C-alpha positions as CSV (number, residue, x, y, z in Angstrom):
1,X,-0.1,-0.1,0.1
2,X,1.1,3.4,-0.9
3,X,0.8,6.6,0.8
4,X,-1.1,7.7,-1.5
5,X,-3.2,5.0,-0.6
6,X,-3.5,5.4,2.9
7,X,-4.0,9.2,2.3
8,X,-7.1,8.9,0.5
9,X,-8.1,5.9,2.9
10,X,-8.0,8.3,5.9
11,X,-9.8,11.5,4.4
12,X,-12.5,8.9,3.6
13,X,-12.7,7.7,7.4
14,X,-12.4,11.2,8.6
15,X,-15.2,12.1,6.3
16,X,-17.4,9.0,7.9
17,X,-16.6,10.2,11.7
18,X,-17.3,14.1,10.6
19,X,-20.5,13.0,9.2
20,X,-22.0,10.5,11.6
21,X,-23.9,11.9,14.7
22,X,-24.6,10.2,18.0
23,X,-28.0,10.3,18.6
24,X,-28.8,12.1,15.9
25,X,-27.5,15.4,17.6
26,X,-23.7,15.2,18.7
27,X,-20.8,15.1,16.2
28,X,-19.1,11.6,16.8
29,X,-15.2,13.6,16.3
30,X,-16.3,16.0,18.3
31,X,-17.5,13.5,20.8
32,X,-14.4,11.2,19.8
33,X,-11.6,14.2,19.9
34,X,-13.3,15.3,24.0
35,X,-12.8,11.3,24.8
36,X,-9.3,10.4,23.1
37,X,-8.0,14.0,24.4
38,X,-8.7,13.1,27.6
39,X,-7.4,9.3,27.8
40,X,-4.0,10.6,26.4
41,X,-4.3,13.4,28.7
42,X,-4.7,10.9,31.7
43,X,-2.1,8.7,30.1
44,X,0.5,11.5,30.1
45,X,-0.1,12.2,33.7
46,X,0.3,8.9,35.1
47,X,3.6,8.5,33.0
48,X,4.8,11.8,34.2
49,X,3.8,11.2,37.4
50,X,0.9,13.7,37.7
51,X,2.6,16.5,36.3
52,X,-0.3,18.5,34.7
53,X,1.4,20.8,32.8
54,X,3.8,18.7,31.1
55,X,0.8,16.9,30.2
56,X,-1.3,19.2,28.9
57,X,2.0,21.1,27.2
58,X,2.2,17.7,25.7
59,X,-0.9,16.8,24.4
60,X,-1.0,20.4,23.1
61,X,1.6,19.9,20.5
62,X,0.2,16.4,19.4
63,X,-3.2,18.3,18.7
64,X,-1.2,21.0,17.2
65,X,0.6,19.0,15.2
66,X,-2.4,16.3,14.1
67,X,-4.7,19.5,13.0
68,X,-1.9,20.9,10.9
69,X,-2.0,17.8,9.0
70,X,-5.0,17.4,8.7
71,X,-5.5,20.8,7.2
72,X,-2.9,19.8,4.5
73,X,-4.5,16.2,4.4
74,X,-8.1,16.8,4.4
75,X,-10.1,19.3,2.6
76,X,-11.8,20.7,6.0
77,X,-12.3,24.6,6.7
78,X,-10.0,26.1,9.4
79,X,-13.1,26.3,11.3
80,X,-13.2,22.4,11.6
81,X,-9.5,22.6,12.9
82,X,-10.1,25.2,15.8
83,X,-13.3,23.1,17.0
84,X,-11.2,19.7,16.7
85,X,-8.5,21.9,18.5
86,X,-10.8,23.4,21.3
87,X,-12.7,19.5,22.0
88,X,-9.5,18.1,22.8
89,X,-8.1,20.6,25.0
90,X,-11.6,21.3,27.0
91,X,-11.4,18.4,29.7
92,X,-7.9,18.6,30.3
93,X,-7.7,22.7,30.5
94,X,-10.5,22.2,33.0
95,X,-8.1,20.2,34.8
96,X,-5.2,22.2,34.7
97,X,-7.3,24.7,36.3
98,X,-8.5,22.9,39.2
99,X,-5.4,21.5,40.1
100,X,-3.9,24.8,39.7
101,X,-7.0,26.1,42.1
102,X,-6.3,23.1,44.3
103,X,-2.5,23.9,45.2
104,X,-3.2,27.7,45.7
105,X,-6.0,26.7,48.3
106,X,-3.6,24.3,50.1
107,X,-0.8,27.3,50.0
108,X,-3.7,29.2,52.2
């Protein structure tokens, strides 16, 4: 299988995921971005011994690279990349903020 074939299959798979809606309402790609983003973040937290900032930065970089790749390989618009990025980073951002607030509260 050549790279061209792999990219074509990737594009077709992403089109299916983008067009499918869970319960007729929630886009599957947004749901997957939220869930997979959290799973990767949680895995990074375990690997880096609960270092929230480092885990967040690594996930941020992974998602940024993925969205840049998608912008060149797929025919999506910039708003789709931004939406995917926000969906992926939503739960990790909330967890970093909560962790920071907990640390501040422990100091007081």
